[in-house]
C-alpha positions, 0 to 999 in steps of 0.5 A, a space after each residue: 499499499 505504501 508503494 501504491 501511495 507513492 506511485 500515485 502521487 508521482 504524477 500529481 505531486 512528484 516533490 511529495 512523492 520523492 519525500 514519501 520514497 525517502 521516508 519509505 527508504 528511512 523505515 526500510 533501513 531502520 527495519 534492517 538496522 542493528 537488533 538495538 536501537 533508541 526511543 528517538 531513533 524508533 520515533 523517527 521510524 514512527 514519524 516516516 510511517 505516519 508521513 506515508 499513512 497520512 498521505 494514504 488517509 489525508 485529514 482523516 489520520 491525525 496523530 500527535 506525538 510527544 516524547 520527553 526528551 530524556 527518553 529519547 536515549 532510552 535503548 529499545 529493540 528495533 522496530 519495537 515501538 512501531 510494532 506495538 
């Protein structure tokens, strides 16, 4: 679905499609990364995912992410936050 969303935007909004493609690449790299990450890096992956989902669902999707700065350094397994 993510790639279909990006493909649909190529003709109508190529700059947005490019941004989403970079976000998709970041998300793929995060999934293939080392077994341990930090909350801050995991939140970056969540934001990349949400960017793609926002393109799919438009105004029907509203998300607010709040993170205490101190929590960003906490170690977690890779993709743990996104899979919850």
